[in-house]
N, CA and C of each residue as an Amber inpcrd file, in Angstrom:
protein
   735
  28.6470000 -50.7760000 134.4810000  27.7910000 -49.8340000 135.1940000
  28.0250000 -48.4040000 134.6960000  29.3020000 -48.0530000 134.5310000
  29.6380000 -46.7000000 134.0680000  29.0970000 -46.4460000 132.6610000
  29.1230000 -47.5020000 131.8080000  28.5950000 -47.3540000 130.4490000
  27.0980000 -47.0820000 130.4690000  26.3910000 -47.7430000 131.3810000
  24.9490000 -47.5260000 131.5030000  24.6520000 -46.1060000 131.9500000
  25.4640000 -45.6150000 132.8940000  25.2780000 -44.2360000 133.3800000
  25.5460000 -43.2430000 132.2650000  26.6430000 -43.4720000 131.4930000
  26.9740000 -42.5680000 130.3860000  25.8900000 -42.5790000 129.3250000
  25.3570000 -43.7720000 129.0250000  24.2890000 -43.8870000 128.0350000
  23.0430000 -43.1610000 128.5000000  22.7060000 -43.3230000 129.7770000
  21.5300000 -42.6540000 130.3340000  21.6910000 -41.1430000 130.3060000
  22.8880000 -40.6600000 130.6700000  23.1460000 -39.2230000 130.6520000
  23.0450000 -38.6650000 129.2370000  23.5980000 -39.4050000 128.2720000
  23.5390000 -38.9370000 126.8910000  22.0930000 -38.9030000 126.3940000
  21.3230000 -39.9410000 126.7440000  19.9150000 -39.9790000 126.3280000
  19.1400000 -38.8130000 126.9160000  19.3770000 -38.5530000 128.2110000
  18.6880000 -37.4300000 128.8660000  19.0800000 -36.1010000 128.2200000
  20.3830000 -35.9520000 127.9220000  20.8430000 -34.7130000 127.2870000
  20.2340000 -34.5610000 125.8980000  20.1720000 -35.6740000 125.1620000
  19.6220000 -35.6190000 123.8090000  18.1530000 -35.2080000 123.8260000
  17.4040000 -35.7820000 124.7530000  15.9760000 -35.4360000 124.8580000
  15.8110000 -33.9730000 125.2360000  16.6210000 -33.5230000 126.2150000
  16.5250000 -32.1290000 126.6560000  16.8930000 -31.1660000 125.5250000
  18.0050000 -31.4420000 124.8440000  18.4570000 -30.5640000 123.7630000
  17.4650000 -30.5550000 122.6090000  16.9190000 -31.7330000 122.2670000
  15.9510000 -31.8070000 121.1660000  14.6930000 -31.0200000 121.4920000
  14.2240000 -31.1270000 122.7290000  13.0180000 -30.3850000 123.1290000
  13.2640000 -28.8820000 123.1150000  14.4520000 -28.4780000 123.5980000
  14.7670000 -27.0510000 123.6300000  14.8540000 -26.4780000 122.2110000
  15.5250000 -27.2010000 121.3260000  15.6420000 -26.7420000 119.9400000
  14.2910000 -26.7490000 119.2400000  13.4820000 -27.7480000 119.5590000
  12.1650000 -27.8400000 118.9210000  11.2960000 -26.6470000 119.2930000
  11.3260000 -26.2560000 120.5510000  10.5470000 -25.0920000 120.9930000
  11.0220000 -23.8170000 120.3040000  12.3330000 -23.7640000 120.0450000
  12.8910000 -22.5530000 119.4410000  12.5170000 -22.4200000 117.9660000
  12.5670000 -23.5310000 117.2180000  12.3680000 -23.4380000 115.7670000
  10.9250000 -23.6650000 115.3190000  10.0870000 -24.2320000 116.1820000
   8.7090000 -24.5380000 115.7740000   7.9440000 -23.3260000 115.2490000
   8.0490000 -22.1290000 115.8880000   7.3190000 -20.9730000 115.3510000
   7.7260000 -20.5950000 113.9280000   8.9540000 -20.9110000 113.5550000
   9.4610000 -20.5330000 112.2370000   9.4060000 -21.6910000 111.2340000
   9.6580000 -22.8930000 111.7220000   9.6740000 -24.0710000 110.8450000
   8.8430000 -25.1830000 111.4830000   7.5370000 -25.0960000 111.4110000
   6.6540000 -26.0550000 112.1020000   6.7710000 -27.4940000 111.6000000
   7.2290000 -27.6970000 110.3680000   7.3090000 -29.0560000 109.8070000
   8.5950000 -29.7810000 110.1840000   9.5630000 -29.0540000 110.7180000
  10.8570000 -29.6420000 111.0440000  10.8120000 -30.2920000 112.4230000
  11.1830000 -31.5710000 112.4980000  11.2360000 -32.3050000 113.7590000
  12.7040000 -32.4810000 114.1550000  13.0980000 -31.8660000 115.2560000
  14.4880000 -31.9020000 115.6950000  14.9390000 -33.3260000 116.0050000
  14.0600000 -34.1210000 116.6220000  14.4330000 -35.4990000 116.9580000
  14.7990000 -36.2910000 115.7020000  14.0890000 -36.0280000 114.6140000
  14.3550000 -36.7100000 113.3470000  15.7060000 -36.2640000 112.7780000
  15.9810000 -34.9600000 112.8490000  17.2590000 -34.4470000 112.3750000
  18.4150000 -34.9710000 113.2300000  18.1830000 -35.0770000 114.5290000
  19.2150000 -35.5680000 115.4390000  19.5690000 -37.0110000 115.1050000
  18.5510000 -37.8400000 114.9260000  18.7910000 -39.2450000 114.5890000
  19.5020000 -39.3790000 113.2440000  19.0990000 -38.5520000 112.2900000
  19.7530000 -38.5730000 110.9810000  21.2100000 -38.1550000 111.0670000
  21.4830000 -37.1480000 111.8960000  22.8590000 -36.6900000 112.0740000
  23.7020000 -37.7600000 112.7570000  23.1410000 -38.4240000 113.7680000
  23.8590000 -39.5110000 114.4460000  24.2130000 -40.6300000 113.4730000
  23.2340000 -41.0180000 112.6490000  23.4710000 -42.0960000 111.6780000
  24.5540000 -41.6970000 110.6860000  24.5120000 -40.4520000 110.2230000
  25.5260000 -39.9730000 109.2790000  26.9170000 -39.9770000 109.9120000
  27.0130000 -39.5130000 111.1600000  28.3010000 -39.4740000 111.8440000
  28.8420000 -40.8810000 112.1140000  27.9470000 -41.8180000 112.4000000
  28.3780000 -43.2090000 112.5990000  28.9380000 -43.7940000 111.3020000
  28.2200000 -43.5830000 110.2010000  28.7080000 -44.0680000 108.9070000
  30.0390000 -43.4150000 108.5580000  30.1160000 -42.1050000 108.7800000
  31.3140000 -41.3480000 108.4300000  32.5170000 -41.7930000 109.2520000
  32.3630000 -41.8820000 110.5680000  33.4970000 -42.2070000 111.4350000
  34.0280000 -43.6170000 111.1760000  33.1190000 -44.5910000 111.0400000
  33.5580000 -45.9820000 110.8270000  34.2440000 -46.1430000 109.4740000
  33.6110000 -45.6360000 108.4220000  34.1850000 -45.7910000 107.0820000
  35.4630000 -44.9660000 106.9300000  35.5340000 -43.8220000 107.5650000
  36.7290000 -42.9690000 107.5000000  37.9190000 -43.6480000 108.1660000
  37.6760000 -44.2650000 109.3330000  38.7430000 -44.9690000 110.0320000
  39.2610000 -46.1440000 109.1980000  38.3450000 -46.9290000 108.6520000
  38.7510000 -48.0800000 107.8330000  39.4580000 -47.6310000 106.5560000
  38.9430000 -46.5600000 105.9470000  39.5630000 -46.0320000 104.7290000
  40.9790000 -45.5530000 105.0020000  41.1820000 -44.8930000 106.1350000
  42.5120000 -44.3950000 106.4880000  43.5020000 -45.5400000 106.6490000
  43.0990000 -46.5840000 107.3660000  43.9880000 -47.7210000 107.6180000
  44.3510000 -48.4370000 106.3160000  43.3170000 -48.8700000 105.5870000
  43.5760000 -49.6490000 104.3780000  44.0850000 -48.7840000 103.2290000
  43.6880000 -47.5190000 103.2120000  44.1790000 -46.6060000 102.1780000
  45.6680000 -46.3520000 102.3150000  46.1450000 -46.1950000 103.5630000
  47.5820000 -46.0090000 103.7860000  48.3420000 -47.2680000 103.3850000
  47.8020000 -48.4260000 103.7550000  48.4610000 -49.6810000 103.3810000
  48.5830000 -49.8130000 101.8640000  47.4770000 -49.5760000 101.1590000
  47.4930000 -49.6930000  99.7030000  48.3770000 -48.6290000  99.0750000
  48.3280000 -47.4160000  99.6080000  49.1470000 -46.3290000  99.0700000
  50.6330000 -46.5940000  99.2280000  51.0200000 -47.1430000 100.3720000
  52.4330000 -47.4740000 100.6040000  52.8990000 -48.5540000  99.6290000
  52.0550000 -49.5640000  99.4290000  52.4110000 -50.6400000  98.4870000
  52.5340000 -50.0830000  97.0660000  51.6050000 -49.2250000  96.6840000
  51.6640000 -48.6140000  95.3520000  52.9570000 -47.8210000  95.1790000
  53.3140000 -47.0800000  96.2100000  54.5380000 -46.2630000  96.1310000
  55.7880000 -47.1330000  96.0550000  55.8840000 -48.1070000  96.9420000
  57.0980000 -48.9230000  97.0220000  57.3150000 -49.7910000  95.7870000
  56.2070000 -50.2390000  95.1740000  56.3320000 -51.1330000  94.0100000
  56.3500000 -50.3860000  92.6830000  56.2100000 -49.0760000  92.7330000
  56.2130000 -48.2940000  91.4920000  57.6320000 -48.2030000  90.9220000
  57.7720000 -47.8180000  89.6530000  59.0910000 -47.7700000  89.0150000
  60.0880000 -46.8880000  89.7650000  61.3380000 -47.3840000  89.8750000
  62.4670000 -46.6810000  90.4850000  62.3320000 -46.4950000  91.9980000
  61.4310000 -47.2750000  92.6410000  61.3120000 -47.2030000  94.0880000
  61.9470000 -48.4310000  94.7370000  61.8800000 -48.4990000  96.0600000
  62.6370000 -49.4930000  96.8130000  62.2350000 -50.9290000  96.5190000
  60.9640000 -51.1480000  96.2240000  60.4860000 -52.5130000  95.9600000
  59.8360000 -52.5820000  94.5740000  60.4660000 -51.9510000  93.6040000
  59.9210000 -51.8900000  92.2460000  59.4850000 -53.2780000  91.7690000
  58.2500000 -53.3530000  91.2780000  57.7240000 -54.6330000  90.7900000
  56.8680000 -54.3580000  89.5570000  57.2930000 -54.8740000  88.4210000
  56.6070000 -54.5970000  87.1610000  55.2920000 -55.3620000  87.0130000
  55.0340000 -56.2860000  87.9020000  53.7820000 -57.0390000  87.8600000
  52.7680000 -56.5060000  88.8690000  53.2180000 -56.3180000  90.1040000
  52.3130000 -55.9040000  91.1830000  51.7910000 -54.4900000  90.9640000
  52.6930000 -53.5570000  90.6590000  52.2660000 -52.1570000  90.5470000
  51.2270000 -51.9300000  89.4550000  51.4340000 -52.4140000  88.2200000
  50.4110000 -52.1850000  87.1900000  49.0470000 -52.7750000  87.5610000
  49.0540000 -53.9680000  88.1630000  47.7830000 -54.6030000  88.5390000
  47.0630000 -53.7760000  89.5990000  47.7930000 -53.3850000  90.6570000
  47.1780000 -52.5860000  91.7200000  46.7390000 -51.2140000  91.2130000
  47.5550000 -50.6220000  90.3730000  47.2370000 -49.2920000  89.8520000
  45.9910000 -49.3220000  88.9800000  45.8930000 -50.3080000  88.1010000
  44.7150000 -50.4310000  87.2330000  43.4720000 -50.7220000  88.0640000
  43.5890000 -51.6290000  89.0370000  42.4630000 -51.9740000  89.9070000
  41.9800000 -50.7420000  90.6800000  42.9280000 -49.9690000  91.1900000
  42.5890000 -48.7530000  91.9390000  41.8920000 -47.7380000  91.0470000
  42.3980000 -47.5610000  89.8430000  41.7960000 -46.5980000  88.9190000
  40.3940000 -47.0340000  88.4750000  40.1970000 -48.3440000  88.3190000
  38.8670000 -48.8490000  87.9360000  37.8600000 -48.5410000  89.0330000
  38.2250000 -48.8240000  90.2910000  37.3080000 -48.5590000  91.4020000
  37.0160000 -47.0640000  91.5310000  38.0380000 -46.2400000  91.3060000
  37.8400000 -44.7870000  91.4120000  36.9100000 -44.2520000  90.3310000
  36.8490000 -44.9430000  89.2020000  36.0580000 -44.4480000  88.0760000
  34.5820000 -44.8450000  88.1580000  34.2310000 -45.7410000  89.0780000
  32.8330000 -46.1680000  89.2020000  32.0730000 -45.1660000  90.0570000
  30.9960000 -44.5680000  89.5610000  30.1860000 -43.6530000  90.3770000
  29.6950000 -44.3510000  91.6420000  29.7180000 -43.6410000  92.7590000
  29.4310000 -44.2940000  94.0390000  28.0190000 -44.8610000  94.1130000
  27.0580000 -44.1790000  93.5340000  25.6810000 -44.6710000  93.5840000
  25.5600000 -46.0240000  92.8800000  26.2760000 -46.1770000  91.7660000
  26.2810000 -47.4670000  91.0570000  27.0310000 -48.5080000  91.8770000
  28.1420000 -48.0980000  92.4930000  28.9480000 -49.0270000  93.2890000
  28.1690000 -49.5810000  94.4680000  27.4380000 -48.7170000  95.1730000
  26.7180000 -49.1730000  96.3590000  25.5950000 -50.1420000  95.9920000
  24.9790000 -49.9250000  94.8330000  23.9290000 -50.8450000  94.3710000
  24.5500000 -52.1740000  93.9580000  25.6770000 -52.1040000  93.2780000
  26.3620000 -53.3200000  92.8290000  26.8260000 -54.1720000  94.0110000
  27.2330000 -53.5020000  95.1000000  27.7890000 -54.2190000  96.2500000
  26.7310000 -54.7160000  97.2360000  25.4570000 -54.4480000  96.9840000
  24.4050000 -54.8390000  97.9290000  24.4760000 -56.3130000  98.3420000
  24.5320000 -57.2630000  97.4140000  24.5800000 -58.6720000  97.8410000
  25.8650000 -59.0290000  98.5780000  26.9910000 -58.4360000  98.1760000
  28.2640000 -58.7250000  98.8370000  28.2930000 -58.1230000 100.2490000
  27.7040000 -56.9450000 100.3810000  27.6290000 -56.3070000 101.6970000
  26.8520000 -57.1670000 102.6750000  25.7670000 -57.7490000 102.2070000
  24.9630000 -58.6140000 103.0730000  25.7580000 -59.8210000 103.5340000
  26.5820000 -60.3790000 102.6580000  27.4080000 -61.5240000 103.0250000
  28.4810000 -61.1530000 104.0450000  28.9610000 -59.9220000 103.9790000
  30.0600000 -59.4950000 104.8520000  29.5620000 -59.1030000 106.2410000
  28.5160000 -58.2690000 106.3080000  28.0690000 -57.7440000 107.6050000
  26.6760000 -58.2180000 108.0030000  26.0410000 -59.0290000 107.1600000
  24.7430000 -59.5810000 107.5130000  23.5550000 -58.7610000 107.0760000
  23.7880000 -57.5690000 106.5590000  22.7020000 -56.7200000 106.0670000
  23.2500000 -55.7790000 105.0080000  22.3910000 -55.3590000 104.1070000
  22.8220000 -54.4160000 103.0760000  22.1530000 -53.0520000 103.2500000
  21.4450000 -52.8720000 104.3610000  20.7460000 -51.6200000 104.6090000
  21.1480000 -51.0390000 105.9610000  20.7490000 -49.8070000 106.1900000
  21.0630000 -49.1600000 107.4500000  22.5130000 -48.7190000 107.5350000
  22.8800000 -48.2050000 108.7070000  24.2420000 -47.7050000 108.9290000
  25.2710000 -48.8070000 108.7180000  25.0060000 -49.9710000 109.2740000
  25.9450000 -51.0920000 109.1790000  26.1660000 -51.5050000 107.7310000
  25.0870000 -51.5370000 106.9580000  25.1990000 -51.9430000 105.5640000
  25.8720000 -50.9180000 104.6820000  25.9290000 -49.6620000 105.1300000
  26.5370000 -48.6090000 104.3090000  28.0480000 -48.5400000 104.4650000
  28.5650000 -49.0470000 105.5790000  29.9900000 -48.8980000 105.8780000
  30.8590000 -49.6080000 104.8420000  30.4340000 -50.7940000 104.3930000
  31.2380000 -51.5590000 103.4270000  31.3990000 -50.8150000 102.0940000
  30.3190000 -50.4200000 101.4250000  30.4980000 -49.6930000 100.1560000
  31.1710000 -48.3390000 100.3350000  30.9120000 -47.6660000 101.4560000
  31.5830000 -46.3910000 101.7030000  33.0910000 -46.5820000 101.7600000
  33.5120000 -47.6030000 102.4790000  34.9490000 -47.8720000 102.6190000
  35.5710000 -48.2880000 101.2920000  34.9140000 -49.2110000 100.6000000
  35.4460000 -49.6850000  99.3180000  35.5000000 -48.5510000  98.2970000
  34.5190000 -47.6650000  98.3360000  34.4980000 -46.5500000  97.3950000
  35.5610000 -45.5070000  97.6640000  35.9710000 -45.3670000  98.9440000
  36.9070000 -44.2930000  99.2940000  38.3670000 -44.7500000  99.3580000
  38.6050000 -46.0410000  99.6170000  39.9860000 -46.5290000  99.7440000
  40.8350000 -46.2110000  98.5100000  40.3770000 -46.5020000  97.2870000
  41.2190000 -46.1990000  96.1120000  41.5530000 -44.7180000  95.9850000
  40.5840000 -43.8720000  96.2950000  40.7960000 -42.4240000  96.2160000
  41.8840000 -41.9960000  97.2000000  41.7560000 -42.4600000  98.4540000
  42.7380000 -42.0650000  99.4640000  44.1000000 -42.6970000  99.1970000
  44.1170000 -43.9240000  98.6970000  45.3830000 -44.6070000  98.4110000
  46.2040000 -43.8260000  97.3900000  45.5470000 -43.2760000  96.3850000
  46.2600000 -42.4750000  95.3880000  46.8090000 -41.1900000  96.0000000
  46.0570000 -40.6130000  96.9420000  46.5560000 -39.4260000  97.6360000
  47.7660000 -39.7700000  98.4940000  47.7250000 -40.9490000  99.1160000
  48.8600000 -41.4050000  99.9200000  50.0860000 -41.6120000  99.0340000
  49.8990000 -42.2610000  97.8990000  51.0050000 -42.4860000  96.9710000
  51.6230000 -41.1590000  96.5360000  50.7820000 -40.1960000  96.2100000
  51.2720000 -38.8770000  95.7950000  52.0250000 -38.1920000  96.9230000
  51.5110000 -38.3110000  98.1550000  52.1640000 -37.6870000  99.3110000
  53.5360000 -38.2940000  99.5570000  53.6590000 -39.5920000  99.4010000
  54.9460000 -40.2570000  99.6290000  55.9670000 -39.8760000  98.5660000
  55.5080000 -39.5840000  97.3670000  56.4280000 -39.1730000  96.2990000
  57.0390000 -37.7960000  96.5770000  56.4150000 -37.0390000  97.4680000
  56.9300000 -35.7140000  97.8100000  58.0470000 -35.7620000  98.8480000
  58.2480000 -36.9390000  99.4680000  59.3130000 -37.0700000 100.4680000
  60.6740000 -36.9740000  99.7720000  61.5870000 -36.2400000 100.3930000
  62.9270000 -36.0290000  99.8340000  63.6130000 -37.3620000  99.5600000
  63.9780000 -37.5740000  98.3070000  64.6110000 -38.8340000  97.8960000
  65.9480000 -39.0410000  98.6070000  66.6370000 -37.9480000  98.9080000
  67.9390000 -38.0430000  99.5620000  67.8420000 -38.6750000 100.9500000
  66.7770000 -38.3630000 101.6770000  66.5980000 -38.9280000 103.0220000
  66.4120000 -40.4410000 102.9320000  65.6360000 -40.8740000 101.9390000
  65.3870000 -42.3080000 101.7620000  66.6620000 -43.0340000 101.3820000
  67.4270000 -42.4490000 100.4500000  68.6730000 -43.0840000 100.0080000
  69.6920000 -43.1610000 101.1420000  69.7090000 -42.1360000 101.9870000
  70.6240000 -42.1520000 103.1330000  70.2530000 -43.2740000 104.1040000
  68.9580000 -43.4470000 104.3310000  68.4950000 -44.5070000 105.2340000
  68.8250000 -45.8860000 104.6810000  68.6780000 -46.0530000 103.3710000
  68.9940000 -47.3360000 102.7390000  70.4800000 -47.6300000 102.8420000
  71.3050000 -46.6180000 102.6020000  72.7640000 -46.8100000 102.6640000
  73.2400000 -47.1550000 104.0680000  72.4890000 -46.7480000 105.0760000
  72.8330000 -47.0500000 106.4660000  72.2860000 -48.4030000 106.9140000
  71.5910000 -49.0940000 105.9950000  71.0560000 -50.4070000 106.3300000
  69.8040000 -50.3730000 107.1790000  69.0450000 -49.2930000 107.0920000
  67.8060000 -49.1770000 107.8800000  66.7880000 -50.1970000 107.4040000
  66.1660000 -50.9520000 108.3170000  65.1550000 -51.9440000 107.9200000
  63.9800000 -51.2870000 107.2020000  63.3310000 -52.0520000 106.3360000
  62.2480000 -51.5130000 105.5280000  61.1100000 -50.9520000 106.3780000
  60.7500000 -51.6510000 107.4490000  59.6220000 -51.1720000 108.2620000
  59.9300000 -49.8180000 108.9110000  61.2060000 -49.5830000 109.2420000
  61.5800000 -48.2850000 109.8070000  61.5800000 -47.1970000 108.7370000
  61.9750000 -47.5530000 107.5380000  61.9220000 -46.5820000 106.4380000
  60.4830000 -46.1540000 106.1870000  59.5750000 -47.1300000 106.2450000
  58.1590000 -46.8280000 105.9860000  57.5730000 -45.9450000 107.0880000
  57.7380000 -46.3580000 108.3430000  57.0670000 -45.6680000 109.4490000
  57.8350000 -44.4460000 109.9580000  59.1470000 -44.5320000 110.0120000
  59.9290000 -43.4450000 110.6040000  60.3470000 -42.3760000 109.6050000
  60.3400000 -42.7200000 108.3150000  60.7730000 -41.7470000 107.3070000
  59.6240000 -41.3730000 106.3730000  59.1320000 -42.3440000 105.6130000
  58.1040000 -42.0420000 104.6050000  56.8460000 -41.4420000 105.2300000
  56.2070000 -42.2000000 106.1150000  54.9460000 -41.7270000 106.6940000
  55.1560000 -40.5090000 107.5890000  56.2710000 -40.4760000 108.2830000
  56.5400000 -39.3350000 109.1700000  56.7610000 -38.0460000 108.3740000
  57.5760000 -38.1270000 107.3330000  57.8720000 -36.9340000 106.5360000
  56.6460000 -36.4680000 105.7350000  55.7650000 -37.4050000 105.4110000
  54.5940000 -37.0670000 104.5800000  53.3630000 -36.7110000 105.3940000
  53.5090000 -36.5710000 106.7220000  52.3470000 -36.3590000 107.5850000
  51.4550000 -35.1900000 107.1760000  52.0000000 -33.9990000 106.8760000
  51.1080000 -32.9010000 106.4800000  50.2680000 -33.2340000 105.2520000
  50.9040000 -33.8290000 104.2430000  50.1720000 -34.1890000 103.0240000
  49.1680000 -35.3100000 103.2840000  49.5310000 -36.2470000 104.1690000
  48.6160000 -37.3350000 104.5030000  47.3760000 -36.8040000 105.2230000
  47.5740000 -35.8530000 106.1220000  46.4410000 -35.2650000 106.8370000
  45.5660000 -34.4730000 105.8700000  46.1960000 -33.7680000 104.9410000
  45.4190000 -33.0460000 103.9290000  44.5870000 -34.0180000 103.0980000
  45.2070000 -35.1400000 102.7110000  44.4790000 -36.1570000 101.9490000
  43.3520000 -36.7860000 102.7420000  43.6110000 -37.0480000 104.0350000
  42.5760000 -37.6270000 104.8900000  41.4110000 -36.6500000 105.0680000
  41.7150000 -35.3670000 105.1300000  40.6650000 -34.3500000 105.2560000
  39.7800000 -34.3260000 104.0180000  40.4040000 -34.3270000 102.8660000
  39.6500000 -34.3580000 101.6040000  38.8060000 -35.6210000 101.5250000
  39.3730000 -36.7450000 101.9400000  38.6580000 -38.0160000 101.9020000
  37.4720000 -38.0070000 102.8560000  37.6460000 -37.4000000 104.0320000
  36.5460000 -37.3070000 104.9870000  35.3620000 -36.5380000 104.4300000
  35.6440000 -35.4390000 103.7520000  34.5670000 -34.6500000 103.1510000
  33.9220000 -35.4140000 101.9980000  34.7460000 -36.1480000 101.2440000
  34.1970000 -36.9960000 100.1730000  33.2660000 -38.0580000 100.7570000
  33.6820000 -38.6950000 101.8570000  32.8500000 -39.7110000 102.4960000
  31.5530000 -39.1190000 103.0140000  31.5960000 -37.8820000 103.4740000
  30.3810000 -37.2130000 103.9310000  29.3730000 -37.1020000 102.7930000
  29.8510000 -36.7450000 101.6090000  28.9580000 -36.6860000 100.4470000
  28.4780000 -38.0760000 100.0530000  29.3340000 -39.0870000 100.2230000
  28.9320000 -40.4630000  99.9350000  27.8160000 -40.9210000 100.8670000
  27.8770000 -40.5100000 102.1510000  26.8310000 -40.9230000 103.0920000
  25.4720000 -40.3770000 102.6770000  25.4730000 -39.1830000 102.0900000
  24.2060000 -38.6160000 101.6150000  23.6370000 -39.4600000 100.4780000
  24.5200000 -39.9240000  99.5800000  24.0630000 -40.7860000  98.4850000
  23.6360000 -42.1580000  98.9980000  24.3270000 -42.6410000 100.0400000
  23.9700000 -43.9300000 100.6220000  22.5690000 -43.8870000 101.2170000
  22.1670000 -42.7210000 101.7040000  20.8240000 -42.5810000 102.2580000
  19.7350000 -42.8040000 101.2340000  20.0360000 -42.5700000  99.9810000
  19.0470000 -42.7540000  98.9110000  18.6720000 -44.2240000  98.7580000
  19.5980000 -45.1320000  99.0730000  19.3300000 -46.5670000  98.8950000
  19.1120000 -47.2830000 100.2240000  18.6330000 -46.5450000 101.2250000
  18.2130000 -47.1810000 102.4600000  19.2160000 -47.2150000 103.5840000
  20.2760000 -46.4170000 103.5030000  21.2830000 -46.4160000 104.5680000
  20.8850000 -45.5230000 105.7350000  19.8700000 -44.7060000 105.5590000
  19.4790000 -43.7760000 106.6030000  20.3550000 -42.5350000 106.5990000
  20.2970000 -41.7860000 107.6870000  21.1220000 -40.5910000 107.7920000
  20.4800000 -39.3640000 107.1710000  21.2850000 -38.3280000 107.0190000
  20.7830000 -37.0520000 106.5290000  20.3490000 -37.1280000 105.0660000
  21.0410000 -37.9280000 104.2680000  20.6550000 -38.0750000 102.8660000
  19.2660000 -38.6600000 102.7240000  18.9440000 -39.6110000 103.5820000
  17.6140000 -40.2190000 103.5680000  16.5490000 -39.1950000 103.9510000
  16.8340000 -38.3580000 104.9490000  15.8830000 -37.3250000 105.3600000
  15.6150000 -36.3330000 104.2330000  16.7000000 -35.8780000 103.5990000
  16.5540000 -34.8980000 102.5260000  15.7530000 -35.4570000 101.3610000
  15.9550000 -36.7470000 101.0700000  15.2640000 -37.3670000  99.9300000
  13.8230000 -37.7340000 100.2620000  13.6660000 -38.4600000 101.3830000
  12.3490000 -39.0280000 101.7030000  11.3640000 -37.9680000 102.1910000
  11.8400000 -37.0660000 103.0430000  10.9370000 -36.0690000 103.6110000
  11.0190000 -34.7270000 102.8760000  12.2490000 -34.2920000 102.5910000
  12.4060000 -32.9920000 101.9430000  11.9190000 -32.9760000 100.5150000
  12.3180000 -34.0120000  99.7280000  11.9790000 -34.0190000  98.3010000
  10.6320000 -34.6820000  98.0230000  10.4900000 -35.9520000  98.4290000
   9.2910000 -36.7070000  98.0850000   8.0330000 -36.1670000  98.7670000
   8.1660000 -35.5830000  99.9400000   7.0120000 -35.0370000 100.6430000
   6.9190000 -33.5210000 100.5170000   7.7810000 -32.9780000  99.6560000
   7.7350000 -31.5480000  99.3480000   7.8190000 -30.6920000 100.6140000
   8.8650000 -30.9440000 101.4160000   9.1070000 -30.1560000 102.6310000
  10.5080000 -29.5530000 102.5450000  10.6430000 -28.4600000 101.7930000
  11.9750000 -27.8740000 101.5640000  12.6780000 -27.4250000 102.8400000
  11.9050000 -27.1390000 103.9120000  12.5440000 -26.7300000 105.1640000
  13.4770000 -27.8130000 105.6820000  13.0470000 -29.0770000 105.5470000
  13.8760000 -30.1890000 106.0110000  15.1510000 -30.2830000 105.1700000
  14.9950000 -30.1490000 103.8630000  16.1640000 -30.1780000 102.9810000
  17.1470000 -29.0680000 103.3390000  16.6350000 -27.8830000 103.6220000
  17.4940000 -26.7560000 103.9810000  18.2690000 -27.0250000 105.2660000
  17.5760000 -27.5950000 106.2580000  18.2380000 -27.9100000 107.5140000
  19.3140000 -28.9710000 107.3150000  19.0130000 -29.9890000 106.4950000
  19.9830000 -31.0390000 106.2110000  21.2290000 -30.4480000 105.5570000
  21.0320000 -29.5560000 104.6050000  22.1590000 -28.9180000 103.9290000
  23.0250000 -28.1450000 104.9180000  22.3820000 -27.4200000 105.8260000
  23.1250000 -26.6430000 106.8290000  23.9500000 -27.5680000 107.7240000
  23.3410000 -28.6720000 108.1700000  24.0510000 -29.6140000 109.0440000
  25.2480000 -30.2260000 108.3180000  25.0520000 -30.6190000 107.0590000
  26.1480000 -31.2070000 106.2850000  27.2760000 -30.1960000 106.0840000
  26.9230000 -28.9500000 105.8270000  27.9430000 -27.9070000 105.6600000
  28.7300000 -27.7230000 106.9590000  28.0370000 -27.7430000 108.0950000
  28.7100000 -27.5850000 109.3920000  29.6890000 -28.7350000 109.6330000
  29.2560000 -29.9610000 109.3460000  30.1340000 -31.1240000 109.5290000
  31.3540000 -31.0170000 108.6120000  31.1200000 -30.6550000 107.3500000
  32.2160000 -30.5480000 106.3840000  33.2120000 -29.4600000 106.7970000
  32.7030000 -28.3200000 107.2490000  33.5880000 -27.2330000 107.6720000
  34.3740000 -27.6020000 108.9200000  33.7520000 -28.3810000 109.8040000
  34.4520000 -28.8360000 111.0080000  35.6050000 -29.7640000 110.6430000
  35.3430000 -30.7000000 109.7230000  36.3970000 -31.6000000 109.2520000
  37.5430000 -30.8050000 108.6440000  37.2180000 -29.8470000 107.8010000
  38.2480000 -29.0430000 107.1400000  39.0390000 -28.2170000 108.1510000
  38.3530000 -27.6420000 109.1250000  39.0290000 -26.8180000 110.1400000
  39.9970000 -27.6430000 110.9750000  39.5450000 -28.8160000 111.4230000
  40.4080000 -29.6860000 112.2310000  41.6050000 -30.1660000 111.4040000
  41.3450000 -30.5610000 110.1550000  42.4290000 -31.0130000 109.2860000
  43.4480000 -29.9240000 109.0290000  42.9830000 -28.7190000 108.7430000
  43.8990000 -27.5950000 108.4920000  44.7250000 -27.2630000 109.7310000
  44.0990000 -27.3500000 110.9090000  44.8120000 -27.0530000 112.1630000
  45.9540000 -28.0330000 112.3890000  45.6750000 -29.3210000 112.2480000
  46.7290000 -30.3260000 112.4250000  47.8200000 -30.1820000 111.3740000
  47.4180000 -29.8810000 110.1450000  48.3860000 -29.7650000 109.0580000
  49.3360000 -28.5760000 109.3180000  48.7940000 -27.4590000 109.7820000
  49.6380000 -26.2860000 110.0710000  50.6290000 -26.5730000 111.1980000
  50.1520000 -27.2690000 112.2280000  51.0420000 -27.5910000 113.3520000
  52.1880000 -28.5060000 112.9260000  51.8870000 -29.4930000 112.1090000
  52.9200000 -30.4170000 111.6550000  53.8800000 -29.7310000 110.6910000
  53.3500000 -28.8190000 109.8710000  54.1840000 -28.1130000 108.9280000
  55.2050000 -27.2230000 109.6450000  54.7810000 -26.6010000 110.7620000
  55.6970000 -25.7600000 111.5390000  56.8340000 -26.5640000 112.1200000
  56.5100000 -27.8140000 112.5410000  57.5340000 -28.6640000 113.1300000
  58.5730000 -29.1020000 112.0970000
């Protein structure tokens, strides 16, 4: 019942806000439809939040494995590390627009569709995980080696070394990497819109470019800049607080 009330309140607020904004901008930008921009922004934020969360989880996992199995580390492995490193570098080198087209049939098998917000989450995540994993690996290499060696000499279990020492000590760098990855994913969502994922990229391409309505493109650019600056501001704030500690 509470979910229905919250949904109804949000819908009413969205309609009210869209109408108010539409009345304000219509005299200056008659071709711009606020409801269309709102829906595009919602779709972009849905793609961004879902893929960002998945990228963070799996990127940290892959980054930790890359770090631990690399030469002179706690779980050095001359077979696992080269394979994972090469695989990660190959995925990072594929342009995202090509990757999303290549993954269309696989995406459909995984989530049941290769279009729309749901269909964009898979390629967005796969495209960003290798990038973030390398940032995680780099962040972990910055952790003081002496702290790790002391923990090993005291017989600290591996899971505690990973969570209580490595990830904890690398938090500022990890947040910085996650911030960069979030902004990268935002740009990926715009490219995903070109191949039917919807969102702001689709609006800019379909209405702004193909229908020769530069006002829409300008508004899309402003919205994307606002989202990107918000991500950067929040990331910088958390990073400064952790650095002080």
